[in-house]
C-alpha positions in Angstrom: -121.0 116.8 231.5 -124.3 118.7 231.1 -124.0 122.5 231.5 -125.7 123.9 234.5 -128.6 126.2 233.7 -127.7 129.8 234.2 -130.9 130.6 236.0 -129.8 128.3 238.9 -126.7 130.4 239.7 -126.4 133.7 241.7 -124.6 136.8 240.7 -122.4 138.7 243.2 -124.7 141.0 245.1 -128.0 139.2 244.0 -130.8 139.1 246.5 -131.7 135.7 247.9 -135.4 136.4 248.3 -136.3 134.5 245.0 -134.4 131.4 246.1 -135.2 128.6 248.4 -134.1 129.0 252.1 -130.5 128.1 252.7 -131.5 125.3 254.9 -133.5 123.6 252.1 -130.7 123.8 249.6 -128.6 120.8 248.8 -124.9 121.5 248.3 -124.1 121.6 244.6 -121.4 119.3 243.5 -118.1 121.0 242.7 -117.6 120.8 239.0 -114.8 122.4 236.9 -115.7 124.5 233.9 -113.7 123.3 230.9 -112.5 125.2 227.9 -114.3 122.6 225.8 -117.6 123.5 227.5 -117.2 127.2 226.8 -116.3 126.5 223.1 -119.3 124.2 222.8 -121.8 127.0 223.7 -124.0 127.6 220.6 -125.6 130.8 219.5 -129.4 131.1 219.5 -131.7 133.7 218.1 -131.5 135.6 221.4 -128.5 136.4 223.7 -128.1 133.9 226.5 -125.7 133.6 229.4 -123.5 131.0 230.9 -122.8 131.8 234.5 -119.3 131.2 235.9 -120.0 132.5 239.4 -119.3 135.4 241.7 -120.9 137.8 239.2 -118.9 136.5 236.2 -120.7 135.2 233.2 -120.2 134.6 229.5 -122.8 136.1 227.2 -123.4 134.3 223.9 -124.7 136.6 221.2 -126.8 135.6 218.2 -123.9 136.5 216.0 -121.8 133.8 217.7 -119.5 136.1 219.7 -119.0 135.3 223.3 -118.5 138.2 225.7 -117.3 138.2 229.3 -119.3 140.3 231.7 -119.1 141.0 235.4 -122.3 141.9 237.2 -122.1 143.9 240.4 -124.2 146.2 242.7 -122.9 149.5 243.9 -125.0 152.0 245.9 -128.1 149.7 245.4 -127.8 149.9 241.6 -127.0 147.0 239.4 -124.1 147.4 236.9 -122.3 145.3 234.3 -118.6 145.6 233.3 -117.2 144.2 230.0 -114.1 142.1 230.5 -113.3 141.2 226.9 -114.3 138.4 224.5 -113.8 134.6 224.5 -111.5 132.9 223.5 -109.2 136.0 223.1 -109.7 136.5 226.8 -109.4 133.1 228.5 -111.4 131.9 231.4 -108.4 132.4 233.7 -107.8 136.0 232.6 -111.5 136.7 232.9 -111.6 135.5 236.5 -108.5 137.6 237.3 -110.2 140.7 235.8 -113.4 140.0 237.7 -111.5 139.6 240.9 -109.8 142.9 240.4 -113.1 144.6 239.5 -114.7 143.0 242.7 -112.0 144.7 244.8 -112.7 148.0 243.2 -116.4 147.6 244.0 -115.6 146.9 247.6 -113.8 150.3 247.6 -116.9 152.0 246.2 -115.4 152.4 242.7 -117.0 151.6 239.4 -114.6 149.4 237.4 -115.8 150.8 234.1 -115.0 154.4 235.2 -111.6 153.4 236.6 -110.8 151.7 233.3 -111.8 154.8 231.4 -109.5 156.9 233.7 -106.6 154.5 233.0 -107.2 154.8 229.3 -107.4 158.6 229.4 -104.2 158.7 231.5 -102.5 156.5 229.0 -103.7 158.6 226.1 -102.5 161.7 227.8 -99.1 160.2 228.3 -98.9 159.2 224.7 -99.6 162.8 223.7 -96.9 164.0 226.1 -94.1 162.7 223.8 -90.6 164.2 224.1 -91.0 165.9 220.7 -94.3 167.6 221.7 -92.8 168.9 225.0 -89.6 169.9 223.3 -91.5 172.1 220.8 -93.5 173.6 223.7 -90.3 174.3 225.5 -88.8 176.1 222.4 -92.0 178.1 221.9 -91.8 179.4 225.4 -88.3 180.7 224.9 -87.8 184.4 224.3 -85.4 183.7 221.4 -85.2 185.0 217.9 -86.9 182.7 215.4 -83.6 181.8 213.8 -82.3 180.7 217.2 -85.4 178.5 217.8 -85.0 177.0 214.3 -81.4 176.1 215.0 -82.2 174.5 218.3 -85.0 172.5 216.7 -82.7 171.4 213.9 -80.3 170.0 216.4 -83.0 168.1 218.2 -84.3 166.7 214.9 -80.8 165.5 214.0 -79.5 164.3 217.3 -82.4 163.5 219.7 -85.8 163.0 218.0 -84.7 159.9 216.0 -84.3 158.0 219.2 -86.9 159.4 221.7 -89.0 161.9 219.8 -92.1 159.7 219.7 -91.6 158.2 223.2 -93.8 159.3 226.2 -91.8 161.3 228.6 -92.2 158.9 231.4 -90.7 156.1 229.4 -87.4 157.9 228.9 -84.8 156.8 231.5 -81.3 158.0 232.3 -79.6 155.2 230.4 -81.5 156.1 227.3 -80.5 159.8 227.7 -76.9 158.8 228.3 -76.8 156.6 225.2 -78.1 159.6 223.0 -75.4 161.9 224.4 -72.6 159.3 223.9 -73.6 158.8 220.3 -73.8 162.6 219.8 -70.3 163.1 221.2 -69.0 160.3 218.9 -70.8 161.4 215.8 -71.1 165.2 216.1 -68.5 166.1 218.7 -68.5 167.3 222.3 -70.0 170.7 221.4 -73.1 169.3 219.9 -73.3 166.8 222.7 -73.2 169.6 225.3 -75.9 171.5 223.5 -78.1 168.4 223.4 -77.5 167.8 227.1 -78.5 171.4 228.0 -81.5 171.3 225.8 -82.8 168.0 227.1 -82.3 169.1 230.7 -84.3 172.2 230.0 -87.1 170.2 228.4 -87.4 167.8 231.3 -87.3 170.7 233.8 -90.4 172.1 232.1 -92.0 168.6 232.3 -91.3 168.3 236.0 -92.5 171.7 236.8 -95.8 171.0 235.0 -96.1 167.6 236.7 -95.8 165.6 233.5 -92.8 163.6 234.9 -91.7 163.1 238.5 -87.9 163.3 238.0 -85.5 164.8 235.4 -83.5 161.9 233.8 -80.7 164.1 232.6 -77.8 163.9 235.0 -74.5 165.7 235.2 -72.4 162.7 234.2 -69.0 164.0 235.1 -67.1 161.0 234.0 -69.3 159.1 231.5 -69.3 161.8 228.8 -66.3 163.6 227.1 -65.5 167.1 228.3 -66.4 169.9 225.9 -63.1 171.6 225.5 -63.8 173.5 222.3 -63.0 177.2 222.7 -65.5 178.9 220.5 -64.2 182.4 220.9 -60.4 181.7 221.0 -58.9 183.5 217.9 -56.5 181.6 215.8 -52.9 182.8 215.4 -51.8 183.8 211.9 -49.8 180.6 211.3 -52.8 178.5 212.4 -55.1 180.4 210.1 -52.9 179.6 207.1 -52.6 175.9 208.1 -56.4 175.6 208.6 -57.1 177.1 205.2 -54.5 174.9 203.5 -56.0 171.8 205.2 -59.5 172.7 204.1 -58.5 173.4 200.5 -56.3 170.3 200.2 -58.4 167.6 202.0 -60.3 166.6 198.9 -63.7 166.6 200.6 -67.0 168.1 199.5 -66.4 171.1 197.3 -69.7 172.7 198.5 -68.6 172.5 202.1 -65.2 174.0 201.2 -66.8 176.9 199.3 -69.2 177.6 202.2 -66.3 177.5 204.7 -64.3 180.0 202.5 -67.2 182.3 202.1 -67.5 182.4 205.9 -63.8 183.4 206.2 -64.0 186.0 203.4 -67.1 187.8 204.8 -66.9 187.0 208.5 -70.6 186.2 208.4 -72.1 183.8 210.9 -72.0 180.1 210.0 -75.8 179.8 209.8 -76.0 182.9 207.6 -73.6 181.3 205.2 -75.0 177.8 204.9 -78.6 179.2 204.5 -77.6 181.8 201.9 -79.9 182.1 198.9 -78.9 183.1 195.4 -81.5 185.9 195.3 -79.5 187.7 198.0 -76.4 188.2 195.8 -75.4 190.7 193.3 -72.1 189.4 192.0 -71.6 192.2 189.5 -71.9 194.8 192.2 -70.1 192.5 194.7 -72.8 192.8 197.4 -74.5 190.3 199.6 -77.7 191.5 201.0 -78.9 189.3 203.9 -82.6 190.0 204.7 -83.7 190.9 208.2 -85.6 187.6 208.6 -82.3 185.7 208.5 -80.3 188.1 210.7 -79.9 187.6 214.4 -80.9 191.2 215.2 -83.6 191.3 212.6 -82.0 194.0 210.6 -81.0 193.7 206.9 -77.3 193.4 206.5 -75.1 194.4 203.5 -71.8 192.6 203.1 -69.2 193.7 200.6 -67.7 190.8 198.6 -64.0 190.8 198.0 -62.8 189.5 194.6 -61.9 186.1 196.0 -65.5 185.6 197.4 -67.0 186.6 194.0 -64.7 184.0 192.3 -65.8 181.3 194.7 -69.5 182.2 194.2 -69.3 182.2 190.4 -67.8 178.7 190.6 -70.7 177.6 192.9 -73.2 179.2 190.4 -72.2 176.6 187.8 -73.2 173.9 190.3 -76.2 175.2 192.2 -77.2 178.4 190.4 -80.5 176.8 189.4 -81.5 176.2 193.0 -82.7 178.4 195.7 -79.8 177.9 198.1 -76.1 178.3 197.3 -75.3 175.3 199.4 -78.2 172.7 199.2 -78.7 170.0 201.7 -77.1 166.7 200.7 -80.3 164.7 201.1 -83.0 167.3 200.4 -81.9 169.7 197.7 -84.8 172.1 198.5 -83.3 172.8 201.9 -79.9 174.4 202.8 -77.0 172.5 204.2 -76.4 172.5 207.9 -73.6 173.9 210.0 -72.8 170.4 211.2 -71.1 169.9 207.8 -68.4 172.3 208.9 -67.9 170.4 212.2 -67.8 167.1 210.3 -65.1 168.4 208.0 -63.1 169.8 210.8 -63.3 166.5 212.6 -61.9 164.7 209.6 -59.1 167.2 209.3 -58.2 166.9 213.0 -59.3 170.4 213.9 -62.2 169.3 216.1 -61.7 170.5 219.6 -59.1 173.1 218.5 -61.3 175.3 216.4 -65.0 176.0 216.0 -66.7 177.7 213.0 -68.0 180.3 215.3 -64.4 181.3 216.2 -63.9 182.6 212.6 -65.6 185.9 213.5 -63.5 186.2 216.7 -60.4 185.6 214.7 -61.3 188.2 212.1 -62.2 190.8 214.6 -59.0 190.2 216.6 -56.7 190.4 213.6 -58.5 193.4 212.0 -58.2 195.3 215.2 -54.5 194.4 215.3 -54.2 196.0 211.9 -55.7 199.2 213.4 -58.9 199.2 211.3 -61.7 201.3 212.8 -63.7 199.3 215.3 -66.8 200.9 213.9 -66.1 199.3 210.5 -65.3 195.9 212.1 -68.4 195.8 214.3 -70.6 196.8 211.4 -69.1 194.1 209.3 -69.9 191.6 212.0 -73.5 193.0 212.3 -73.0 193.8 215.9 -75.2 196.3 217.7 -73.5 199.2 219.4 -73.5 198.6 223.2 -73.9 202.3 223.8 -77.7 202.9 223.6 -77.4 206.7 222.9 -74.7 206.2 220.3 -76.7 203.4 218.7 -79.8 205.7 218.4 -77.9 208.3 216.5 -75.2 206.4 214.6 -76.8 204.8 211.5 -73.7 204.8 209.4 -73.1 201.6 207.3 -69.5 202.3 206.4 -70.0 200.1 203.4 -67.2 201.6 201.2 -64.7 201.5 204.1 -65.7 198.0 204.9 -65.3 197.0 201.2 -61.7 198.2 201.3 -61.1 196.5 204.7 -62.5 193.2 203.6 -60.5 193.1 200.3 -57.3 193.6 202.4 -58.5 190.9 204.7 -59.1 188.5 201.8 -55.6 189.3 200.4 -54.1 188.5 203.8 -55.9 185.2 204.0 -54.3 184.3 200.6 -50.9 185.3 202.0 -51.3 183.3 205.2 -52.7 180.3 203.3 -49.6 180.3 201.0 -47.4 180.8 204.1 -45.9 184.0 202.5 -46.3 185.9 205.7 -46.1 184.8 209.4 -47.0 188.1 210.9 -49.7 190.5 209.6 -48.2 193.7 208.3 -49.1 196.8 210.2 -51.5 199.1 208.4 -52.8 202.5 209.4 -56.4 202.2 208.2 -58.5 203.7 211.0 -61.1 206.3 210.2 
């Protein structure tokens, strides 16, 4: 079938003044345009067109490429809109695109501009990934840097591997539920609850700034396990001994055991222990100096080390003394271990849900107060700020020597309880 000359066809919106009157035209025979015909079009030294109809044509370039174009008039100005190349874009698809463009023209819209808006919107959504908005949410929080770092660490471990790179609008409730269920199974209800609260806050920011329409984080009363961990419930003496015996005898990672024992022997926060650096310790003087940058209240903290802690630390020095951190990360030795190691160990030992690492400090405070040690010594050991503003302004005492005596007695008691030599702590009069 011979190809019809392009000049004999009209584009959508073309004027009819250069054509013969309608009455003198003979109806053109209806002929289908075959794929073979399109493939047979040959390149010449100048671009030439093969008209399909209704403004759609295929432009054959001297290079041999064949480009779909849609010609239209809008506001008395002629325009052309690219629809793709042939054969990557088939005749059928090109016609569908031309029809969609024709509808936009009828609405007074430029197809090219609308396509650009769609692309910009898509690019904007791609930049609005969960990870990007999560970091923005954390940056907006009036938290200490160490708190922000811990929250980001949790997201990197629990949430980002699944949805970090996903656009917010692509994240659905079933995806969120799956993340939380896996977190509960792998990390425990406490981490799951933290992940849930964090994800909810991130999506609340996204809804308030019109980046998503709805928050996909639901309450899920039945689908998720209840977080029954009591972080601040102190252990009884018998439970302290059993816990320490279980940890010492479970045959797990020696590094995790050592970090756990250092936490009990100093009553430092779990994060302060796992992120400890060798440069902070003077084992000969039995002092641990935690710099202000790593403290919750941004004030340098000096901790007296009982003999038992020094013994543990000298043992760790033979293993990690050549590294920056006492307790290096399992996969990246240049980084410190994470507090999740404690939770994993407790889960293996059957203590998950009954005891949280954070309850160590509550337990220590409760038992030391029972032993009638000065509350000033105890609060300073825990690096707590005095709630009385006036007293805090005038009382700068560190009580280091008193605390050293108190913590040595505490370490000795831990040994007794671990060996089941005492069921009830002996009463001591040690107040200032």
